[in-house]
N, C-alpha and C positions, 0 to 999 in steps of 0.2 A: 504493500500500500504506500502511495506517495505521501511523504511527511508534510507537504505543504498544501494549502488549500488550492484547488484547481481554479485557475483564472479563466474566465469566459471571454471569448472574442466574438464580437458581432461583425461578421464579414459581409460587406456589401459589394465586393468585386472579386473577379477571378485573377486580377492582374497584380503582381507583386509591387509595381510602381504605385498603384492606387493605394495598396495597403500601407506602403511606406508614407505616402502623402498624409493618410489619416493618422499614422503614428506621429508624424512631424507636427501635425495640427494639435494633437493632445500633449505632446512633449517637446515644445519648441526649443527650450533652453537646455534640455537634457543632452548629455554627450552621447552621440551616436557611435563614433569610433574613436578609439585611442590607438594611434599607430605605434609600431615597435620603437620608433625614435622619440616617442613622447608627444608628438603632434596630435591634436584632438580637434574634432569638429562636432558641433551640435546638430541636432536633427533639422532645425530650421535653416542653418547655414548650409548643410549638405543638400537640402532640398533646392535651395537657390542655385548652388553649384551644378546640380543635376540639370535643372531647367536651362541654365546658361550653356552647359556642355551639349545638351540636346540641340539647341539652336545652332551652335557652332558646327556640329556634325552635319546638320541639314545644309548649312551654307557650304560645307566642304564637299557636298555631293553624295553623302551617305543617306540612303532612304529606306523605306519599308522593304523588308525581305532581303536586304543586302547582308551578306555574311562578312563579319569583321573578325579577323584573327587578332587575338590579344596576347601580348607578351608583357604582362605587368605583374609583378609580385603582389602577394596579398597585402593590401594597403588601402588607404582612403581613396587614392587615385583609381584603384581597380574597381571599387564598388560605385564610385561616382560615374566611371565610364560605363560599367555594365548597366546601371539603372538608366543612364541617358540613352543607351542603345535600345533598351526595352521601351523607353518612352516614345521613340520614333519608329518602333516596329522592326528595327534591325536585329540581326542574329549574332550573338556573341559566340565566338569559336575559341575553344581552349585546347591547347596541347600541353602534355606533361613537360616540365622543364628538362627532364633527363633523357628525352627521346634523341636517338641518333639523327644525323643529318639525313640519312637515307629514309628513316621512318618519318621524319618531319616532312620530307618532300612528298611521300606517299599520302600523308594526311592532308597536306595542302592541295594535292591534286583532287582528292575526294571532295574537299569542302568548296573549292573554287571560290575563294574569297575575293570580294571587291575592294576591301580596305584592310590595312594593317595598322594597329596601334600598339606602340611598345615604348619601353624605357630606352634611354640613349644607347645602352650597351646592346640591346636587342636589335635596334635599328642599324647599328654598325655591323653586327654579325649578318644581318639580312642582305647586305651588299654582296656577300660571298655565296648566296643561295640563288641559283637561277630561277627557282620556283617563286621565291619571295619577291624577286625583282620584277616579276610579271604583274604583281598586284598593283592596280591602278592608283589607289590612294594610300599614302603612307603618312602617319601622324605620330607625334609624340604624346606624352601624357598631359601636357599643359594645354590650355585653351584660351581663346580670345573671347571676351564678352562682347558679342556682336550687337546687343541691344535689340536684335530682331525678334519678332513675335510671329514667326511662321506657324501656320496651322499644323497641328500634329495629326498624323494618320490615325485612323481607327484600328485598334488591335483586337482581334477575336481570340477566343480560347484555343482555336485550332492553329493559330499562327505559331511558328517556331520561335522560341526565345533563346535557346542555348544548344550548341553542339559540343559535346564533350567526348573526347576519344578515350576509350577504355584502355586499361593497362594491357600491355602485350608487346612482344618484340618480333613476333613472326606472324605470317599470314596477312590478309587484308585488314587494315585497321578498322575497328568498329566505332562509328560515330553515333553516340546516343543522342537521339533527336528529342529534345525536351520542349514541348509546347508550353504556352502560358497556362493552359488548362492543366497540364501535367504538373507544373511547378506549384500551382495552387493546391492540387490534390496532395502533393508531397508535403506542402506547408501544413495542411490540415492533419495529415497522418503523423507528422513529426511533433507538432505542438501538443498533441495528445500525450506523447511520450515526454517531451521536454518540460511541459508545464511551466512556462515562464512566469515570473513574478515581477511586480512593479519595481522592486529594489534589486533585481538581478543585475550583476555586473559579470559578464560572461567572457571567458577566454575560449573562442572557437578556433581550434586548429584545423577543423574541416571547413573548407571555403564555403560550401553551400549553406552551412549553419549561420554564417554571418548575414546572409541574405534574409534568412528567417528572423534573425534578431532585428534587422532593420524594419521588417514588416510588423514586428510585435512591440516595437518601442524599447527594446533591450539594449543597453550599452555593451559594446564589444571591445575587448582589449586584444590586439593582435600580438600573438606570441613572438618573442624576439629570438627566432631561429629560422634557418632555411630548411624547409621541409624536404627539398630535393637533396639535401646533404645532411641526413639524420645524425651523422657522427659529430656535427657541429653543435648539437644540443648541449647546453650547459644548464642543468637543473637549478643551480644557484641563481643564475641570471633570470630564469623564469619565475622563481620564487620571489625575487626582488621586485619584478613587475607585478606579481600577484599582490604582494603586500602594499606596494606603493599606490596601486590603483583600486584597492579594496575588492579585488576579484573574489566572488563567492561561488562561482560555478565554472566548470571546465567541460568542454565537449571536444574529444580528441580521439585519435587512434590509440590502441593499447601501448604502443611504443613509448609515447610521451608520458602516459600515466604510470607505466612501470618505471621509467627513468626518474620521475618525480618521487614516486613511492620509495624506491631503493635509496635515493639520496636522503629522504626524510628519516628513514630507519637507521641510516648510518650516522645521521646528525641529530641525535635526540634533543628535544627541547624546542625544535622549530615547529610551530603549529600554525599553518596558514589558515585563513578564515573560510575554507571551502566547505560548503554545505551540500553541493550537488555535483556529481561527476557522471557523465555519460560517455561511454566508449564503444567503438564499433569499427568495422572495416577489416578485422582479423579476429581469429578465435582467441578467447581468454580461458586458459585451463585453470582448474581449481588452485593449483600451487601459486599461480600468478595472482589470481583473485584474492587469495589470502594475504598477499603482500599489500594489495590495495587497502584491504580492510584494516591491517595493522597500521599503515601509514596515515589513513584518514578514518579513524575510528568513529567519528561523529557525522560523517558524510553519508548522504544517500547516494549509492553507487549502482548504476544500472548498466548492464552489458547488452547491447543491441545487436541482433543478427539481421543482416540484410545484404544487399548487393547494389552495384551501380544502378541496375535496372529496377530494383525493388527495395526501397528503404522506408520504413522498417518491415521485417517479416515477423520477427518475434523478439522477446527480450525478458530478462529477469534481473532482480537485484542480487548482489553478491551473496548475502546469506542463503538465498534460495539455491544458487549454484552450488554452494558448499554443502547444503543439506542434501541436494540431489546426487552428489557424488558418493559413490560407494566403492568398496574394494574391487569389484569386478571391472577390470580394465577394458573388457570388451564391450561395455555398454555404450561407448561413444561419449560425446560431450553434450550435456543438457544445455539447450539454448532458449529455454523458457516457453511461456505461453504465447500463442499466436496473437499478433497485434490486431486491434479492433478493425483496422482498415484492410486487413489481408484475409484471403481465403487460401488455404494450403492443402495440397494433396501430395501423397507419396505414390509414384507410379513405377512400373517396371522399368529398369534401366535399359535403354536402347541407344546404341551409338549410331544414330541416324536421325534425319528429320522425321517429325511425326505429323501426319495429316489425318484429321478425324472429321467425321461428318456431324457428330452430335455428342451431347454430354454422356449419353449412355455408353458410347464407345470409350470415352475417357474413364468412366466409372469401371469399365471392364479391365482397365489397365492398373487400377489401384491395388496396392499391396495391402495385405492384412495388417492390422495393428501389431506392432512389434517386429515387423519384417522390413528389411532395408530396401529402399528404392531411391529414385531421383526425386528431389524436392521441387515442386512446381508451385507457383503462386499467382494469384489474380487479385485485382483491386484497381481502384481509380488511380492509385499512386504507382502502378506498375507500368513501366515504359512499354510502349506499343510499337515503336518504329526505330529503325536505324537510318542514317542518311546515306543514300546511294550504295546500299549493301544488301541486296536481296538474299545472298547466301547466308549472311548472319541472321536475317529475319527467319528464314526457313529452318535454320539449325537451332535457334534459341526460343522460338515462339510456337505456341499451338493456338490457332484461331478456330473457335467454334461459334458460328454466327457472328455476333459483334463482340463476343467475349475473348479477351486475350489472356492466355496463360504463359507466364515466363518460366522457362526451364533454367533453373539456377546452375545446373551442372554439379550441384552438391548432392551427396548421398546422405540419407538419414531415415528416421522412422519415428512413429508416435509411440510413446511409452505405454506398455500394457496396463500398468497399475495406476496410471495417472487419471484421476477424476477430472482434472482440468486440462487434459490433453496436452501435455508438454511435448515439445519437439526435441529430438536428439539428432546430433550431427555426427556423421562418420567419415567426413572428408570428401574430396573431389571424386566424382564417378570414374574419371579416367586414370586414377592412381590405384584403384583396387587391384590387389594381387590375387590371382586365382591359381590354386594348385590342387589338382585332382578335384575332390568334392568340398574343398575348404576355401573360404575367402579371408584374406587378411587386409585390414584397412590401415594404411600408413598413418593416417590422422589419429587413429585410436592409440597407436604406439607412440606417437609424439606426446600424447598426454601421459602415457606410462613413463616415458624417458624423463620428462620434466619432474616427475616425482622422485627420481633417483638422485640422492645427494651428490652434488658435484657436476651434474649435467645442466648446461645452459639450454640446449635445444638439441633435438635429434629426430630422425625419421628412418624409415626403411624403404628400400627400393629393390625391385626385381632385376637381376642381371643374368648374364650367361652362366655365371657360377652359382647362382641361387640368390637368396635374399641377403642383401647387405644392410647392416645398420650403420648409419652415418651419425656420428656424435660430435657435438661441439661442447667442450668441457669449460667449466669455470676455472679460473686461475688456480684455485687451491685444490682442485680435484685430483684424485688418485686414479690412474687408469685401471689398475688391477681390480680395485674395489668396484668400480663402475662396470667393468667388463663382466665380473662375476655375477652381478645383479641382472645384467642384460641376458646372460646365458640362462637364467632361471625363468625368464618370461616364456609363456606358452606359444612360442613361434620358432620355426626351424631356421635360425639365422646361420648362414654359411660363413659370414665374415663380419667383423666389426672394424670400421674405419674411423679413426679419430682425426678430424680435420679442424684446422684453425678457425675457420669461419664458414658456417653454412649460409649460402646465399639467401637473402630475403627479397620480397617484392619491393620494387622501387617506390611505390606510392606510400605504403604504410610502414615499411621496414619491420614487419611483424610476421607475415606469412612466409613459409618456405617457398622459394622459387624452384620448383621441381625440374623445370627445363634447364636452368643454369646448373643445378646440382648434377643432373644426368651427364653433363659435359665433363664432369670431374672423374667419372667412372672409367 
């Protein structure tokens, strides 16, 4: 149960810019964003800047439907630019900062952008890219107040607002096509979880959350670290920001929460004023959740399960996760009760596109309670389209009449004994190891490895010589003791390899990058 009274929002529009305008009207002098360098802007001042920037963009030739590539770090400038683009009906296009030149060129070819807006460094780099040089309009992050009052185009809920390319280094890039209606549905789904309060001062490390904060009148403090370079994270610096700005809630990937928690446990006596923490984007095993609880004993901590295309799917608070965890390591990871906005089914795992004529055919694919299958989800907040990628649409979606089911690619099941139908996760479908009549789930053993003293992270992978366990040790760990405990696990491990650093995903630095790990074998 949420510890704070639920705040009710009266929503009169499907558009995030309209929601922000209403928030600015109610909270004109309240700080909207405090940048990592200490610069701050109020809601009313930001609204003025957004209106001026929108007029500037129109004067520069950017109009409704134009796709605009953005290379701006998380900052006041970024959100001023994004909301100005929304205001004129243009489409903001985002690429991950860490993509290779080749990958970036592929993304740009798909998006076919009319304009490019970036910081000085990004504009200089753009000169070396033939793809970026083709873009007609190139602008910096500053703007001129034109004093013009050109009429703004009408935006509908079906108009595209954002294109965001999903994480990946191979294959055709997937551009998630987020309409204004989708952003509004996601807004509704997430505020039910986040439950913003009038006095919240939030540190949102996940960029989409800051948009929600602007729409709800919540002050945001941008964390002082570069998300694309997670090793630059300095917990002491973040805690200084938190205390200086009175931050009382954090929404972040598990990597940041774990780093803060570990630092706090090593430096007893530091007690930041945090009362709410939400984390998602990567799995949180019980051993890590327990670290959160010890570091923030008085905070409400919720772990949210979801994906780029469907956020949230489920979630639960840390005590529920710890209570759900039992000695049986083969149970998978409990990821909580299904979100009110989502409908979830567990279907037979099929490594191919699925085309069905009716719900009855989908029902026939459902797995019995307690049996593992692929997790699929439907709801208004579930992404229904990719941009110029029919292959991704066929592979990741099941359309029945006008209803869209998203295939998460995750395997899992509904618990047999759960009166409230908790969902359990057993990892990616494409990592399941099948030997004779037995299935082994690497994700399940990642949970088991984390519970062995001295192990930082580990997983298993099938190779030509059999199943190999890959283990990253903590500094003080003893290999022989760890190896002995691994050998006692109920799995036929042919070899144990201790490696210095198991590769993680680039976006959250929390999930194991199986493709990169496979290259080390």
